[in-house]
N, CA and C atoms as a LAMMPS dump frame, in Angstrom:
ITEM: TIMESTEP
0
ITEM: NUMBER OF ATOMS
546
ITEM: BOX BOUNDS ff ff ff
-5.0000000000000000e+02 5.0000000000000000e+02
-5.0000000000000000e+02 5.0000000000000000e+02
-5.0000000000000000e+02 5.0000000000000000e+02
ITEM: ATOMS id mol type element x y z
1 1 1 N -342.347 -452.604 -110.808
2 1 2 C -343.383 -453.557 -110.507
3 1 3 C -342.748 -454.948 -110.423
4 2 1 N -343.06 -455.657 -109.374
5 2 2 C -342.539 -457.01 -109.207
6 2 3 C -343.7 -457.985 -109.344
7 3 1 N -343.581 -458.911 -110.273
8 3 2 C -344.648 -459.895 -110.47
9 3 3 C -344.412 -461.079 -109.553
10 4 1 N -345.467 -461.561 -108.926
11 4 2 C -345.382 -462.673 -107.99
12 4 3 C -346.173 -463.878 -108.497
13 5 1 N -346.47 -463.928 -109.668
14 5 2 C -347.288 -465.009 -110.202
15 5 3 C -348.366 -464.385 -111.066
16 6 1 N -349.19 -465.225 -111.634
17 6 2 C -350.2 -464.693 -112.542
18 6 3 C -351.138 -463.728 -111.823
19 7 1 N -351.16 -462.493 -112.335
20 7 2 C -352.114 -461.499 -111.851
21 7 3 C -351.788 -460.832 -110.533
22 8 1 N -350.687 -461.192 -109.876
23 8 2 C -350.396 -460.547 -108.595
24 8 3 C -349.27 -459.536 -108.763
25 9 1 N -349.441 -458.419 -108.118
26 9 2 C -348.454 -457.348 -108.182
27 9 3 C -348.12 -456.931 -106.765
28 10 1 N -346.84 -456.794 -106.472
29 10 2 C -346.436 -456.32 -105.153
30 10 3 C -346.524 -454.801 -105.143
31 11 1 N -347.302 -454.283 -104.213
32 11 2 C -347.468 -452.84 -104.113
33 11 3 C -346.309 -452.255 -103.319
34 12 1 N -345.854 -451.067 -103.724
35 12 2 C -344.781 -450.433 -102.958
36 12 3 C -345.275 -450.032 -101.581
37 13 1 N -344.37 -450.066 -100.614
38 13 2 C -344.713 -449.655 -99.251
39 13 3 C -344.315 -448.206 -99.058
40 14 1 N -345.177 -447.462 -98.414
41 14 2 C -344.885 -446.077 -98.094
42 14 3 C -344.999 -445.89 -96.597
43 15 1 N -344.076 -445.16 -96.039
44 15 2 C -344.182 -444.848 -94.622
45 15 3 C -345.21 -443.743 -94.453
46 16 1 N -345.968 -443.858 -93.419
47 16 2 C -346.949 -442.821 -93.123
48 16 3 C -346.301 -441.854 -92.151
49 17 1 N -346.254 -440.604 -92.561
50 17 2 C -345.653 -439.574 -91.724
51 17 3 C -346.755 -438.767 -91.052
52 18 1 N -346.557 -438.391 -89.797
53 18 2 C -347.553 -437.54 -89.152
54 18 3 C -347.59 -436.184 -89.855
55 19 1 N -348.719 -435.502 -89.828
56 19 2 C -348.786 -434.197 -90.477
57 19 3 C -347.775 -433.243 -89.852
58 20 1 N -347.182 -432.423 -90.7
59 20 2 C -346.193 -431.467 -90.201
60 20 3 C -346.895 -430.336 -89.469
61 21 1 N -346.287 -429.962 -88.371
62 21 2 C -346.799 -428.806 -87.651
63 21 3 C -346.357 -427.541 -88.341
64 22 1 N -347.231 -426.58 -88.366
65 22 2 C -346.845 -425.284 -88.905
66 22 3 C -346.045 -424.566 -87.84
67 23 1 N -344.893 -424.027 -88.285
68 23 2 C -344.083 -423.264 -87.345
69 23 3 C -344.679 -421.878 -87.173
70 24 1 N -344.523 -421.358 -85.974
71 24 2 C -344.96 -419.993 -85.752
72 24 3 C -344.044 -419.065 -86.531
73 25 1 N -344.609 -418.045 -87.188
74 25 2 C -343.746 -417.133 -87.938
75 25 3 C -342.839 -416.349 -87.011
76 26 1 N -341.658 -416.016 -87.534
77 26 2 C -340.727 -415.186 -86.785
78 26 3 C -341.372 -413.829 -86.529
79 27 1 N -341.058 -413.247 -85.406
80 27 2 C -341.625 -411.937 -85.107
81 27 3 C -340.806 -410.824 -85.747
82 28 1 N -339.626 -411.16 -86.244
83 28 2 C -338.783 -410.122 -86.823
84 28 3 C -338.902 -410.189 -88.345
85 29 1 N -337.843 -410.432 -89.046
86 29 2 C -337.856 -410.396 -90.507
87 29 3 C -338.745 -411.484 -91.089
88 30 1 N -338.745 -412.683 -90.516
89 30 2 C -339.57 -413.755 -91.052
90 30 3 C -341.038 -413.385 -91.113
91 31 1 N -341.509 -412.593 -90.168
92 31 2 C -342.905 -412.171 -90.155
93 31 3 C -343.191 -411.183 -91.27
94 32 1 N -342.187 -410.526 -91.778
95 32 2 C -342.381 -409.543 -92.832
96 32 3 C -342.658 -410.175 -94.181
97 33 1 N -342.339 -411.445 -94.336
98 33 2 C -342.382 -412.083 -95.641
99 33 3 C -343.792 -412.257 -96.182
100 34 1 N -344.802 -412.026 -95.366
101 34 2 C -346.145 -412.299 -95.82
102 34 3 C -346.809 -411.121 -96.519
103 35 1 N -346.264 -409.93 -96.409
104 35 2 C -346.883 -408.758 -97.017
105 35 3 C -346.35 -408.489 -98.413
106 36 1 N -347.133 -407.767 -99.241
107 36 2 C -346.712 -407.454 -100.602
108 36 3 C -345.894 -406.169 -100.69
109 37 1 N -345.642 -405.51 -99.575
110 37 2 C -345.029 -404.186 -99.585
111 37 3 C -343.509 -404.234 -99.578
112 38 1 N -342.944 -404.666 -100.686
113 38 2 C -341.503 -404.727 -100.835
114 38 3 C -341.124 -403.915 -102.055
115 39 1 N -340.006 -403.243 -101.976
116 39 2 C -339.589 -402.409 -103.1
117 39 3 C -338.083 -402.49 -103.266
118 40 1 N -337.65 -402.358 -104.507
119 40 2 C -336.233 -402.227 -104.816
120 40 3 C -335.977 -400.739 -104.995
121 41 1 N -334.855 -400.287 -104.465
122 41 2 C -334.476 -398.889 -104.643
123 41 3 C -332.964 -398.801 -104.687
124 42 1 N -332.434 -397.681 -105.188
125 42 2 C -330.984 -397.521 -105.194
126 42 3 C -330.423 -397.531 -103.773
127 43 1 N -329.247 -398.13 -103.632
128 43 2 C -328.544 -398.149 -102.348
129 43 3 C -328.023 -396.741 -102.074
130 44 1 N -328.051 -396.367 -100.799
131 44 2 C -327.526 -395.065 -100.379
132 44 3 C -326.472 -395.288 -99.298
133 45 1 N -325.614 -394.307 -99.128
134 45 2 C -324.548 -394.449 -98.139
135 45 3 C -325.108 -394.662 -96.736
136 46 1 N -326.236 -394.05 -96.429
137 46 2 C -326.811 -394.231 -95.087
138 46 3 C -327.367 -395.642 -94.87
139 47 1 N -327.462 -396.435 -95.93
140 47 2 C -327.89 -397.838 -95.819
141 47 3 C -326.766 -398.751 -95.338
142 48 1 N -325.534 -398.279 -95.383
143 48 2 C -324.391 -399.171 -95.152
144 48 3 C -324.394 -399.882 -93.8
145 49 1 N -324.767 -399.241 -92.681
146 49 2 C -324.809 -400.013 -91.422
147 49 3 C -325.784 -401.207 -91.493
148 50 1 N -326.968 -401.004 -92.082
149 50 2 C -327.937 -402.109 -92.208
150 50 3 C -327.432 -403.163 -93.186
151 51 1 N -326.795 -402.729 -94.254
152 51 2 C -326.235 -403.67 -95.227
153 51 3 C -325.147 -404.511 -94.575
154 52 1 N -324.33 -403.882 -93.758
155 52 2 C -323.268 -404.63 -93.077
156 52 3 C -323.839 -405.659 -92.102
157 53 1 N -324.975 -405.366 -91.484
158 53 2 C -325.598 -406.362 -90.593
159 53 3 C -326.038 -407.583 -91.392
160 54 1 N -326.595 -407.356 -92.581
161 54 2 C -326.999 -408.482 -93.437
162 54 3 C -325.76 -409.215 -93.947
163 55 1 N -324.793 -408.473 -94.457
164 55 2 C -323.57 -409.065 -95.025
165 55 3 C -322.865 -409.967 -94.013
166 56 1 N -322.715 -409.48 -92.785
167 56 2 C -321.997 -410.269 -91.776
168 56 3 C -322.83 -411.446 -91.261
169 57 1 N -324.151 -411.351 -91.378
170 57 2 C -325.005 -412.468 -90.975
171 57 3 C -324.964 -413.604 -91.994
172 58 1 N -324.626 -413.285 -93.243
173 58 2 C -324.679 -414.277 -94.32
174 58 3 C -323.318 -414.875 -94.644
175 59 1 N -322.297 -414.039 -94.745
176 59 2 C -321.016 -414.496 -95.261
177 59 3 C -319.979 -414.68 -94.159
178 60 1 N -319.238 -415.783 -94.196
179 60 2 C -318.165 -415.959 -93.218
180 60 3 C -316.992 -415.005 -93.478
181 61 1 N -316.854 -414.538 -94.724
182 61 2 C -315.814 -413.575 -95.096
183 61 3 C -316.501 -412.412 -95.814
184 62 1 N -317.141 -411.536 -95.047
185 62 2 C -317.964 -410.484 -95.663
186 62 3 C -317.129 -409.385 -96.311
187 63 1 N -317.787 -408.675 -97.24
188 63 2 C -317.211 -407.45 -97.758
189 63 3 C -317.109 -406.459 -96.602
190 64 1 N -316.224 -405.498 -96.738
191 64 2 C -316.122 -404.431 -95.741
192 64 3 C -317.054 -403.292 -96.138
193 65 1 N -317.335 -402.44 -95.187
194 65 2 C -318.142 -401.26 -95.483
195 65 3 C -317.444 -400.408 -96.544
196 66 1 N -316.112 -400.376 -96.501
197 66 2 C -315.352 -399.62 -97.488
198 66 3 C -315.563 -400.123 -98.905
199 67 1 N -315.705 -401.431 -99.083
200 67 2 C -315.959 -401.981 -100.423
201 67 3 C -317.3 -401.485 -100.936
202 68 1 N -318.331 -401.538 -100.079
203 68 2 C -319.643 -401.034 -100.499
204 68 3 C -319.577 -399.541 -100.814
205 69 1 N -318.877 -398.788 -99.983
206 69 2 C -318.741 -397.348 -100.206
207 69 3 C -318.054 -397.089 -101.549
208 70 1 N -316.994 -397.842 -101.84
209 70 2 C -316.304 -397.694 -103.125
210 70 3 C -317.232 -398.011 -104.298
211 71 1 N -318.035 -399.05 -104.166
212 71 2 C -318.981 -399.414 -105.235
213 71 3 C -319.955 -398.272 -105.51
214 72 1 N -320.43 -397.635 -104.452
215 72 2 C -321.33 -396.486 -104.613
216 72 3 C -320.594 -395.317 -105.279
217 73 1 N -319.388 -395.046 -104.835
218 73 2 C -318.648 -393.886 -105.34
219 73 3 C -318.267 -394.015 -106.805
220 74 1 N -317.959 -395.234 -107.273
221 74 2 C -317.572 -395.388 -108.677
222 74 3 C -318.783 -395.575 -109.59
223 75 1 N -319.963 -395.607 -109.022
224 75 2 C -321.177 -395.654 -109.828
225 75 3 C -321.654 -397.035 -110.217
226 76 1 N -321.261 -398.059 -109.486
227 76 2 C -321.806 -399.385 -109.744
228 76 3 C -323.313 -399.36 -109.49
229 77 1 N -323.992 -400.285 -110.121
230 77 2 C -325.435 -400.427 -109.916
231 77 3 C -325.637 -401.143 -108.58
232 78 1 N -326.101 -400.414 -107.584
233 78 2 C -326.284 -400.956 -106.235
234 78 3 C -327.745 -400.771 -105.846
235 79 1 N -328.43 -401.868 -105.554
236 79 2 C -329.852 -401.815 -105.211
237 79 3 C -330.089 -402.534 -103.891
238 80 1 N -331.108 -402.059 -103.149
239 80 2 C -331.518 -402.737 -101.925
240 80 3 C -332.965 -403.166 -102.065
241 81 1 N -333.287 -404.271 -101.424
242 81 2 C -334.668 -404.72 -101.309
243 81 3 C -335.147 -404.258 -99.951
244 82 1 N -336.167 -403.438 -99.968
245 82 2 C -336.66 -402.757 -98.789
246 82 3 C -338.058 -403.283 -98.475
247 83 1 N -338.32 -403.618 -97.215
248 83 2 C -339.649 -404.061 -96.825
249 83 3 C -339.911 -403.802 -95.364
250 84 1 N -341.058 -403.225 -95.055
251 84 2 C -341.489 -402.947 -93.68
252 84 3 C -340.407 -402.224 -92.878
253 85 1 N -339.766 -401.26 -93.526
254 85 2 C -338.795 -400.432 -92.832
255 85 3 C -337.423 -401.043 -92.657
256 86 1 N -337.153 -402.149 -93.33
257 86 2 C -335.852 -402.811 -93.18
258 86 3 C -335.277 -403.201 -94.521
259 87 1 N -333.954 -403.255 -94.576
260 87 2 C -333.274 -403.785 -95.749
261 87 3 C -333.207 -405.302 -95.585
262 88 1 N -333.822 -406.003 -96.521
263 88 2 C -333.868 -407.461 -96.477
264 88 3 C -332.781 -408.093 -97.333
265 89 1 N -332.283 -407.342 -98.316
266 89 2 C -331.253 -407.857 -99.201
267 89 3 C -330.759 -406.758 -100.111
268 90 1 N -329.783 -407.104 -100.944
269 90 2 C -329.204 -406.109 -101.841
270 90 3 C -328.444 -406.808 -102.948
271 91 1 N -328.13 -406.033 -103.977
272 91 2 C -327.331 -406.526 -105.083
273 91 3 C -326.406 -405.435 -105.577
274 92 1 N -325.242 -405.851 -106.06
275 92 2 C -324.237 -404.93 -106.59
276 92 3 C -323.772 -405.48 -107.939
277 93 1 N -323.734 -404.583 -108.945
278 93 2 C -323.36 -405.005 -110.294
279 93 3 C -322.517 -403.913 -110.953
280 94 1 N -321.482 -404.335 -111.65
281 94 2 C -320.689 -403.386 -112.439
282 94 3 C -321.065 -403.544 -113.91
283 95 1 N -320.848 -402.474 -114.666
284 95 2 C -321.142 -402.474 -116.109
285 95 3 C -319.882 -402.07 -116.855
286 96 1 N -319.611 -402.738 -117.952
287 96 2 C -318.487 -402.37 -118.815
288 96 3 C -318.847 -402.739 -120.245
289 97 1 N -318.853 -401.762 -121.109
290 97 2 C -319.167 -401.911 -122.52
291 97 3 C -320.487 -402.663 -122.686
292 98 1 N -320.447 -403.923 -123.139
293 98 2 C -321.685 -404.67 -123.373
294 98 3 C -321.854 -405.831 -122.391
295 99 1 N -321.194 -405.744 -121.238
296 99 2 C -321.287 -406.793 -120.222
297 99 3 C -321.649 -406.196 -118.872
298 100 1 N -322.313 -407 -118.067
299 100 2 C -322.496 -406.639 -116.665
300 100 3 C -321.942 -407.791 -115.817
301 101 1 N -321.442 -407.429 -114.658
302 101 2 C -320.835 -408.408 -113.767
303 101 3 C -321.527 -408.275 -112.413
304 102 1 N -322.27 -409.293 -112.037
305 102 2 C -322.96 -409.287 -110.751
306 102 3 C -321.938 -409.657 -109.689
307 103 1 N -321.698 -408.723 -108.793
308 103 2 C -320.639 -408.871 -107.798
309 103 3 C -321.144 -409.41 -106.476
310 104 1 N -322.386 -409.097 -106.116
311 104 2 C -322.905 -409.516 -104.811
312 104 3 C -324.424 -409.525 -104.863
313 105 1 N -325.027 -410.619 -104.492
314 105 2 C -326.467 -410.73 -104.252
315 105 3 C -326.598 -411.365 -102.89
316 106 1 N -327.275 -410.69 -101.977
317 106 2 C -327.328 -411.174 -100.595
318 106 3 C -328.714 -410.92 -100.01
319 107 1 N -329.241 -411.897 -99.294
320 107 2 C -330.536 -411.793 -98.628
321 107 3 C -330.356 -412.212 -97.177
322 108 1 N -330.957 -411.458 -96.267
323 108 2 C -330.867 -411.764 -94.841
324 108 3 C -331.264 -413.223 -94.601
325 109 1 N -330.569 -413.933 -93.712
326 109 2 C -330.88 -415.36 -93.488
327 109 3 C -332.355 -415.63 -93.186
328 110 1 N -333.018 -414.771 -92.433
329 110 2 C -334.425 -415.012 -92.104
330 110 3 C -335.353 -414.727 -93.28
331 111 1 N -334.83 -414.092 -94.334
332 111 2 C -335.642 -413.773 -95.508
333 111 3 C -335.298 -414.668 -96.702
334 112 1 N -334.375 -415.601 -96.526
335 112 2 C -333.988 -416.475 -97.623
336 112 3 C -335.082 -417.492 -97.912
337 113 1 N -335.022 -418.047 -99.128
338 113 2 C -335.972 -419.069 -99.608
339 113 3 C -337.388 -418.502 -99.735
340 114 1 N -337.469 -417.184 -99.992
341 114 2 C -338.754 -416.519 -100.167
342 114 3 C -338.877 -415.88 -101.555
343 115 1 N -337.866 -416.075 -102.394
344 115 2 C -337.884 -415.492 -103.732
345 115 3 C -337.232 -414.12 -103.824
346 116 1 N -336.666 -413.631 -102.729
347 116 2 C -336.072 -412.296 -102.749
348 116 3 C -334.753 -412.258 -103.509
349 117 1 N -333.959 -413.317 -103.413
350 117 2 C -332.721 -413.368 -104.193
351 117 3 C -333.029 -413.326 -105.681
352 118 1 N -334.05 -414.05 -106.104
353 118 2 C -334.48 -414.054 -107.505
354 118 3 C -334.935 -412.652 -107.919
355 119 1 N -335.661 -412.006 -107.039
356 119 2 C -336.165 -410.656 -107.33
357 119 3 C -335.006 -409.672 -107.523
358 120 1 N -334.016 -409.746 -106.64
359 120 2 C -332.847 -408.872 -106.754
360 120 3 C -332.09 -409.178 -108.042
361 121 1 N -331.845 -410.463 -108.307
362 121 2 C -331.134 -410.87 -109.514
363 121 3 C -331.85 -410.378 -110.762
364 122 1 N -333.144 -410.569 -110.833
365 122 2 C -333.905 -410.154 -112.015
366 122 3 C -333.849 -408.639 -112.207
367 123 1 N -333.884 -407.885 -111.116
368 123 2 C -333.793 -406.433 -111.242
369 123 3 C -332.436 -406.034 -111.805
370 124 1 N -331.367 -406.642 -111.301
371 124 2 C -330.037 -406.333 -111.814
372 124 3 C -329.93 -406.681 -113.3
373 125 1 N -330.458 -407.836 -113.69
374 125 2 C -330.405 -408.23 -115.096
375 125 3 C -331.224 -407.281 -115.971
376 126 1 N -332.362 -406.83 -115.477
377 126 2 C -333.182 -405.872 -116.231
378 126 3 C -332.436 -404.549 -116.413
379 127 1 N -331.734 -404.117 -115.394
380 127 2 C -330.939 -402.896 -115.505
381 127 3 C -329.821 -403.099 -116.525
382 128 1 N -329.175 -404.258 -116.48
383 128 2 C -328.141 -404.558 -117.466
384 128 3 C -328.678 -404.494 -118.886
385 129 1 N -329.846 -405.105 -119.113
386 129 2 C -330.473 -405.066 -120.442
387 129 3 C -330.771 -403.628 -120.861
388 130 1 N -331.309 -402.847 -119.924
389 130 2 C -331.681 -401.464 -120.253
390 130 3 C -330.461 -400.615 -120.592
391 131 1 N -329.286 -401.055 -120.158
392 131 2 C -328.037 -400.335 -120.462
393 131 3 C -327.262 -401.027 -121.582
394 132 1 N -327.991 -401.853 -122.346
395 132 2 C -327.465 -402.496 -123.56
396 132 3 C -326.381 -403.542 -123.318
397 133 1 N -326.354 -404.144 -122.136
398 133 2 C -325.454 -405.276 -121.92
399 133 3 C -326.032 -406.479 -122.65
400 134 1 N -325.172 -407.293 -123.223
401 134 2 C -325.682 -408.5 -123.883
402 134 3 C -325.337 -409.775 -123.128
403 135 1 N -324.483 -409.661 -122.09
404 135 2 C -324.112 -410.821 -121.289
405 135 3 C -323.925 -410.398 -119.839
406 136 1 N -324.371 -411.249 -118.931
407 136 2 C -324.129 -411.041 -117.497
408 136 3 C -323.213 -412.157 -117.002
409 137 1 N -322.271 -411.781 -116.157
410 137 2 C -321.345 -412.74 -115.562
411 137 3 C -321.452 -412.665 -114.044
412 138 1 N -321.062 -413.753 -113.389
413 138 2 C -320.959 -413.763 -111.934
414 138 3 C -320.079 -414.923 -111.506
415 139 1 N -319.601 -414.856 -110.268
416 139 2 C -318.902 -415.98 -109.636
417 139 3 C -319.722 -416.408 -108.431
418 140 1 N -319.712 -417.691 -108.159
419 140 2 C -320.433 -418.226 -107.011
420 140 3 C -319.603 -419.369 -106.425
421 141 1 N -319.637 -419.469 -105.095
422 141 2 C -318.918 -420.569 -104.443
423 141 3 C -319.399 -421.904 -105
424 142 1 N -318.468 -422.796 -105.259
425 142 2 C -318.814 -424.116 -105.786
426 142 3 C -319.711 -424.885 -104.816
427 143 1 N -319.641 -424.577 -103.521
428 143 2 C -320.447 -425.281 -102.527
429 143 3 C -321.834 -424.662 -102.323
430 144 1 N -322.122 -423.526 -102.94
431 144 2 C -323.388 -422.829 -102.714
432 144 3 C -324.455 -423.362 -103.672
433 145 1 N -324.999 -424.518 -103.314
434 145 2 C -325.96 -425.208 -104.177
435 145 3 C -327.235 -424.403 -104.41
436 146 1 N -327.713 -423.687 -103.397
437 146 2 C -328.933 -422.883 -103.561
438 146 3 C -328.718 -421.809 -104.623
439 147 1 N -327.597 -421.098 -104.539
440 147 2 C -327.323 -420.042 -105.516
441 147 3 C -327.088 -420.631 -106.904
442 148 1 N -326.354 -421.721 -106.992
443 148 2 C -326.12 -422.363 -108.292
444 148 3 C -327.444 -422.749 -108.944
445 149 1 N -328.362 -423.287 -108.141
446 149 2 C -329.674 -423.669 -108.659
447 149 3 C -330.476 -422.468 -109.136
448 150 1 N -330.468 -421.397 -108.347
449 150 2 C -331.179 -420.177 -108.737
450 150 3 C -330.624 -419.633 -110.046
451 151 1 N -329.307 -419.526 -110.131
452 151 2 C -328.709 -418.955 -111.335
453 151 3 C -329 -419.815 -112.563
454 152 1 N -328.956 -421.128 -112.409
455 152 2 C -329.274 -422.015 -113.537
456 152 3 C -330.725 -421.813 -113.981
457 153 1 N -331.642 -421.706 -113.027
458 153 2 C -333.052 -421.486 -113.374
459 153 3 C -333.271 -420.14 -114.058
460 154 1 N -332.404 -419.187 -113.782
461 154 2 C -332.538 -417.861 -114.391
462 154 3 C -331.742 -417.728 -115.694
463 155 1 N -331.199 -418.838 -116.196
464 155 2 C -330.573 -418.837 -117.506
465 155 3 C -329.056 -418.785 -117.525
466 156 1 N -328.418 -418.84 -116.359
467 156 2 C -326.956 -418.832 -116.306
468 156 3 C -326.412 -420.227 -116.578
469 157 1 N -325.268 -420.277 -117.241
470 157 2 C -324.564 -421.529 -117.513
471 157 3 C -323.137 -421.409 -117.009
472 158 1 N -322.571 -422.513 -116.574
473 158 2 C -321.183 -422.517 -116.136
474 158 3 C -320.274 -422.328 -117.344
475 159 1 N -319.35 -421.367 -117.219
476 159 2 C -318.414 -421.109 -118.319
477 159 3 C -316.962 -421.262 -117.893
478 160 1 N -316.736 -421.487 -116.612
479 160 2 C -315.357 -421.648 -116.161
480 160 3 C -315.282 -421.817 -114.657
481 161 1 N -314.059 -421.853 -114.166
482 161 2 C -313.806 -422.051 -112.737
483 161 3 C -312.616 -421.189 -112.346
484 162 1 N -312.704 -420.552 -111.197
485 162 2 C -311.562 -419.822 -110.636
486 162 3 C -311.101 -420.628 -109.428
487 163 1 N -309.959 -421.251 -109.546
488 163 2 C -309.427 -422.098 -108.475
489 163 3 C -308.992 -421.241 -107.292
490 164 1 N -309.409 -421.637 -106.098
491 164 2 C -308.995 -420.962 -104.876
492 164 3 C -309.433 -419.512 -104.774
493 165 1 N -310.564 -419.177 -105.332
494 165 2 C -311.037 -417.788 -105.403
495 165 3 C -311.52 -417.248 -104.06
496 166 1 N -312.252 -418.078 -103.32
497 166 2 C -312.849 -417.637 -102.057
498 166 3 C -312.066 -418.155 -100.86
499 167 1 N -311.937 -417.325 -99.803
500 167 2 C -311.327 -417.836 -98.566
501 167 3 C -312.249 -418.863 -97.912
502 168 1 N -311.647 -419.852 -97.287
503 168 2 C -312.399 -420.886 -96.584
504 168 3 C -311.537 -421.383 -95.433
505 169 1 N -311.539 -420.631 -94.332
506 169 2 C -310.675 -420.97 -93.211
507 169 3 C -309.222 -420.892 -93.659
508 170 1 N -308.432 -421.891 -93.328
509 170 2 C -307.036 -421.859 -93.752
510 170 3 C -306.868 -422.23 -95.238
511 171 1 N -307.913 -422.743 -95.85
512 171 2 C -307.845 -423.166 -97.257
513 171 3 C -308.552 -422.138 -98.145
514 172 1 N -308.795 -422.514 -99.386
515 172 2 C -309.508 -421.669 -100.343
516 172 3 C -310.558 -422.531 -101.035
517 173 1 N -311.598 -421.881 -101.554
518 173 2 C -312.663 -422.587 -102.267
519 173 3 C -312.76 -422.059 -103.691
520 174 1 N -313.084 -422.966 -104.614
521 174 2 C -313.213 -422.583 -106.017
522 174 3 C -314.502 -421.78 -106.251
523 175 1 N -314.445 -420.934 -107.25
524 175 2 C -315.625 -420.193 -107.71
525 175 3 C -316.036 -420.733 -109.064
526 176 1 N -317.32 -420.937 -109.251
527 176 2 C -317.872 -421.3 -110.549
528 176 3 C -318.179 -419.98 -111.255
529 177 1 N -317.661 -419.82 -112.462
530 177 2 C -317.968 -418.64 -113.27
531 177 3 C -319.165 -418.986 -114.121
532 178 1 N -320.181 -418.117 -114.073
533 178 2 C -321.406 -418.36 -114.826
534 178 3 C -321.703 -417.154 -115.708
535 179 1 N -322.372 -417.412 -116.83
536 179 2 C -322.74 -416.342 -117.746
537 179 3 C -324.173 -416.564 -118.217
538 180 1 N -324.817 -415.445 -118.542
539 180 2 C -326.203 -415.499 -119.012
540 180 3 C -326.364 -414.496 -120.149
541 181 1 N -326.848 -414.946 -121.305
542 181 2 C -327.109 -413.991 -122.37
543 181 3 C -328.317 -413.134 -122.008
544 182 1 N -328.209 -411.851 -122.3
545 182 2 C -329.328 -410.942 -122.002
546 182 3 C -330.057 -410.622 -123.291
């Protein structure tokens, strides 16, 4: 508040913005986001082509189909988010003794910012708890502000840094190591 003399107050100025137009919903995955018919289920080998389409749409350095196949074969906890006949996202987690390690959480670009990443993360954490894990760990790109924010809201704290962990063109990017008590 700025005083201009006895009893006068300068009011803040606000720009008036025109009302935002509503965008037409996408006819593909974006249009699916309005229904309640979404389910998490175990990943299957026949899901891999659809998973690879999501993986390559999201990551500049995606996992290979062989990595996903190996995760399934060794018994990692692999789940897909299924809706309207399509895989919208997935998560992969390993378990060891009393810890779980979230290796991959991915949501199709047209389905992001809809709460699906949170849903996948929470399911993985619930599975970890049910298998008596007391701590969950994960790595996330230092530049991935959306994921860092989600993980912080879900109870993860930064516990370390892996220098040069992720490929980034000719250079490398650091990974933030995060942990969450279960």
